[in-house]
Structure formats: C-alpha cells, structure tokens
N, C-alpha and C positions, 0 to 999 in steps of 0.2 A: 894457403895453399896444402895444409898438411892433410895427408892422406886421399889427396888425387891422386889416380893413377888414369895414364892417357895410352889407350892400345887401338892398334889399328892404325896403326900413321906407317905412312910408307915415303919415307923421303925423299927416295930416289925415283919416284913416280914423273914422267915426263910429258903426263899430262896438262901441266901448266907452268908459264916461268917460275923461274925462281921468286919474284917477288911477291906471287899473287899465292905458290904454294905456303912461302911467311905469314901472307897476308891473312889467311885462313884461321891459322896456331895461333896469331896474335889476338883478332877477334876474342877466337875462346877464351883468351888465356885475361883479354879484358874482363870478359864477363863475372871469370873467377877473383878478380883482384880489386872488384869493385869500381873500374873504372879507371888505376892506377897504372898511367903508363911505364911508368919507371919499373915499378916490378916486374910488371908484366913483361917487360926486353930483358929485365933479368932474367926471369923464368925461361925465356926462348935463348937463352946463349946456355944456360942448363940442359934446353932441351938439345942445342945444336950439339954443344959435344956426347951427346946419348946415339942420339940418331943423324948426326952428320947433316941436316936439315941446308945449309946455304955447298958452298964447291970454295973450290981455289980462285976463281972467277966470281964469284958474286958470295961476298961474306956479312955478315950479322952488320957489322959497320956498313955495308954500301944499303941494306935494306933500310936501316934508322934513316939514311940519308935521304932516299929513295920517300919514304916517310914525311917527311920533311918538306921535300918541293911538292908533293902530289898532295897535299894539307891533310894528311891525318892527323898530323900529331905538330904541335909549336913550343918554343924551346923559349925559356925567361933566364937568358946568361945570368942578371942579376941576380936572381933566388933561387937559381942551378934549377927551376923544377921543368918538367917534362908534363905537357898534359893533351888530351886527345881534344880533337875538334867537331862540331857537332856535324861534319860528314862523319868522321868516325862514329859518332851517335847513331849516325840511321844506318851506318851500317851492319852494327851490332844487330840490330833492329830486324835489319833485313837478314842475314845469317840465322838468325832467333825461327824468324818466318819458313824460311826456308829448309830447316833444318825439322821443323814439326809440320807444318802445314805442307814437305813436300810427304812428309811419312802415311798425314791421311790421304792424300790424294793417291796414295799406291793399295793404300787399304779399302780403297772408296767409303768414307766415310762423312754420308752429309754432302749435299749439294748447295747448302745456302739460299733455298730459293721457299715459297710457302706453293703447295700445290693445291689453293685454292678456288674454287673460279671469282673472278672479281675485272674488274678494270686496271690492268696493271700493263706493264708494258714489258712481259716474257709471255710469248709465242704459246699456247698448249696444243700438245698435237692433238687434243679431243676436238671434233666438232658434234654441233647439238643443232637440233629444229630450229629458227625463227620464230620465238615467243613477241607478245605485246612488250613492249617496253623498250627492245634491243635498237641499240644505236646502229645507225648508218655502216659507220668505221668497224663494227665489228662483225659488218657482212663478208664472207668467203665468197666470192663472185666466182672464182674458181670449179667451185666445189657446187656454187650453187645452179651454175650455167649445166655443169654434169649431170644432178638430177634434173634439168627442165628438158634434158635432150632425153633421158632413161625413161620419166614421164610421158613425154607428149611427142616425142621423136623428134627426127631433126628436120623434113619436107613441113611440120606445122608448127616450128619452135615457137614457144610461148614461155613465159616466165609467169609463177603464179609465187601466191606465200607459202603455197605449201612446200617449194622447192627452196626455198634460201634456206642456207647454211650458217650457223652463226659459227665463229673461232673465237673461241676464249682467250681471254689474256692472264695469265699469273699473276695476284698481286703479291708484290715484297715488299715488306714490313720495313717502319725503320725501329730503331730498338738501340735506345738508351743500358747501357750495361755501367755498373759499378765493379770494378774489380778489388776485392780488398784482400790483403797481403799480413799474413803474420810475421812481424819483424820481430817476437820476444826470443828471450837468450837460448832457448829450447829449439828453431832452429837450426844452430847448429852443434846442437848437442852431440851426446851419445856415438862421437867420431863421425858423422854423419853431415854430410854437405845438403840443407833441404832449400834454402833460402835461392840459391843460383840457379834448380830446377824452376822455383817460383818466375824467379825476374825472366829467365827464358819465355814465359806461356805469357808473362804480364807483356815483354816486348813483342814478340813474335804478335800478339793478340794488337797490341796498339798500331803494329805494323800493317795489320790485314786488313783495319778496320779503316786506319784513315788514306792509303789505296785503294781498295777496293770495294769500300762499304761508306761512302767520307758523308751520305748521310746520318749514318747513325753516330753515337756519342759514346766514348769510354771515358769513367773519370775514376783514377788510379787513389785509392787511400790503402795508408799504411797504418798499422795496427801493432803498443806495445802497450806502455801504462797511459799514452793517450793515443789520438788518431790525429791524422793529418795526412790532406791530398798532397800527390805529388805531380809534377810535369812528366810529360813523357820523356824529357828529354836528360829528366833526371833518373829514368832508369836504371841505366849500365851502376852508379855511382851506389846503388840503396845497400845497406848493409844492418845488422843484427846486432841490438844495442843490448843492454844490461837491463832488457826490460820483462814486465809481468805481459797477464796477455788482460784487455780489455777490449775482449771482443763488443762489451755495448756502445764506448765510444765509438767502436768500426762501422758498429750497424746505426749509429746516430747519424753519423757521418753520413755515410751513401745512403741513406734514407734523407736528411736534406738537400746533397745534392741532386737526387733524382726529383724532390719538388719541383725545383727548379725547369725540369725538362719537360718539354711538349709533347714529347714523344708519347705514343699511348699503351707500348709497348717496354715495359720497364723491368729490369732483374738485378738481380745482386748475386755475385761470385765472389764465396769466401776461401778464401786459401788458407789452412790451417796447421800446425801437428801437436796439438795440445789444448789445455780445456781452458776457460775462462777464469781466471785466478784474480781480475782487478776492480775496481770499480773508483771512477770518482766521485767525491761526495763534496761539492760545494770546493773546498780547495786540499781538501783530505785525500787522499788515498787508502782507500779501503782493499788490501792484499789477505790473501789465504791460497799458496799455494799445496795446501794437504791435501788432497780429493777436492772434492767438487761441494762448492761453498753455497748454500742453499739458498742466500741471501744473492748472489753472483750471479747464479743457475735461473731465479725467478727473475730478475732482469732483462736477461736474456729472453725467456718465455716469453715475456709480453711484448718486446719488441720482436719478436717472430710472430705473435698474433698480429701487432697495429700493421705488419709489412703485409701481411695475409688479407686485411681490410683496405689497404691499398692497393689490391692486388700487386702485391711486388713481391715476385716467388725467389726466395734464397737456395742457390745452391752451394750447397759445402763441401768443398775436396776435403778431406781427411787424411794427413799425412801422418795416422800412427794407427796401434791395432789394438791398444789394451779395451777390453771389452767393458769397462764401464762406462770410459769414452764415446767409444760407439754406440752405447745404447743412450750416452747422453744427444751425441746428433741425431740419433733418432729419434730422439720424443720432440728434441727441438724441429726438427726438419716437418713430422706431424703437424706441428703445432702452425707452422707455416702453409701447408702443405706445396713443401718446394722437394726439392732432390736431396740426397745425401750419397757421395759416392767415397769408396773407400779405396783413395790411389794408391800406387806407389808411387816412387819418384821415375819410374820409364813411361808410367802411363799418363803422367800428367796431364800433360801436353793433349795426348788423343782425348782425352775424358773432357776438358775443356772446350777444346773447338769444336767438338761434337755435339758438346750442350751451348756453346754461343749460336749455333748453326741454327739447331730446334731451338731457342730462345725466338728467334726471330718470325719464327711460322707460328703466325695466328691465323682462327678460323674467319675467312671473312664473307660475310654473306653480301 
C-alpha cells in the first residue's frame, strides 16, 4: 500500500447508502492488497479516520458485520483468518469492468462487431439488390414491396427478381485470447505499482468476455522465471514475486493454450514493463539482467516468427520508456506482424479493450 494515494473521495455523498459507499472503497482496496481482506479492512479503518467514511449510526464494525451477513467475507475463528468469498471475487471483476469499460463507452472506442457482409445475427442497415444464391430469409420484403410499387405501380402490382432487396447481416466472430501478465519484480520497483492496473485490466476483460461474449475464450498466463496459467477466480490474488522475466516461457505456454482452441481467430496480449532476462534450459535457468542478452532475444524473435506462421498476432503493451527496450519491442512486433503500444498505466485499459474489439473483427466473404 506504500505510495498509493486516494483522491476525489467524497465520504459525505448521500447518493448511496453507507454500506454501498464503504463497499466501493473496500473492493478497490482488495485489488491493492491482492485479495487480503484483513489488510483491506485495516486500511479501511485508516481511511475512516481520515475521511469519516462512517457515521455515529453506522461504523466500520457495522460494515464488517454486514459483509459477513451478505456473504462477502467469511471468518475462521480457529485460525483467526478473514477471507473473501467467490461473490466478492466476482464483485471485484465487475467493479473493474465498470471502471474501465465505462470510460470506453463514454469515449466511443469500438463496438465489438465486424462490419463485414456475411450470414450472421446482426442486421446491417444497408440493403442491396438480390443476387443468385441469396437465401430466402435474407430478403427484406418491406423494401422489396416498396421497390415493386415504385417500379410497376400500385394498380398493376407485381414483384419480379429485380425488385427484391437483400438485407445483409454482420458476422460477429469468435475469438480466443491469451492475456500474458508479467509478474517479475520490476512490476513494483521504482516506486510505481504496475501490477495493480494489469490485474484490473485482466479482471475487467475476463468479466466482459464471460458475460457479454460467452462464445469467446480467455486464458490468462503469468510469467516470471517460469510461466503458468491462472484461473479467473485467482486474479484478485496475483502478486509480484522475486522473479526475472521469462518471456519465452510465457509465449510458449500461450501458444500451447491456443493450439487447443478451435476458434479461427486467435491472439496474444502481453503486458510487460521490462526486457526478457531469463530462459529455462533443461533444469537450469539462464539469467542476464544487464541489457538485452542476444541468446534470450533470439529465442523471443523465433517465437514471434512461429506465431506469425500460425496466424497468431501478438500485441505488446509496454509499460516502459527506455529507448533500447522500445526498439526491441518494435523489432519483435515487426517479426510477428503484430502491434505494440507504449502505454502508460492510465490508458492501459483503453488500449487493451480497443484492441480486443478490433481483434475479434475479421474479414468474412
């Protein structure tokens, strides 16, 4: 929690009941504490001292009791532990989705559809003349009758092939996405918390896909010295470790996960703030934190080329400003024919959501 500042807090706002106001703050704190309910409640107490979150009628003790009764936390009296429940885990994901996707809607970034003609389930406002091979259900009879009246008159009404009008439908694609998150130690170095925005984006993206695009798939991979998949329910608990950055392991696992997916559209999103510094060769770790190691870089480039052959674009979201690292990312991106964003922590969410939407859009004939 060191170095985190809260601003814009209006504890006296009467728009929400006291429980809901405190719940909003509690959910935010859980993201920073990696799901540690006890630590979040301690910080809530500190914020109450500073901002008077509660009142004489409703205090932090009342809030904790309501959390238990409403199923947000459970308490193990024998171990003296307080834990959040699956209900709270989903609440954090929804909160992240509202925070990030709500801003996007206001900004008008993307609409998550493909505007390419095909047989789909989304009506296109444009109509076109009938062509041989069009299906009966594609005919817009209202427009076709109007055409017949204009072409032949009302008194001698008849409908011919030239009068038929076809209403196109837009094909909305299914997409399989792997989101790679760097959890190396540098994600919390230099006085900047970089892991929390990455977690928020992952939680928001997972909630969006599971609720609005259930036919899509999202796999989440974290990588440090090694790489391993995490479940959506595990996202609030992600923590940075004393790791180097094994980008190769993350990419290899991401490719393996996507091979199992049957969707034709596949993509990898990678959030990282540093250079690749680690490889695993057999049982031994090869590490070099001093600049870009040619051996590590070559393996990364080979994987970028392999993904290109498999038609898996890699979009890298680089949270770093070092010129030599940016050059590496540019070369990596050119090798893959993917995309790269040099994003700040503030706009990371908007970049990823915008690119996710465009990634689902494929040309369909």
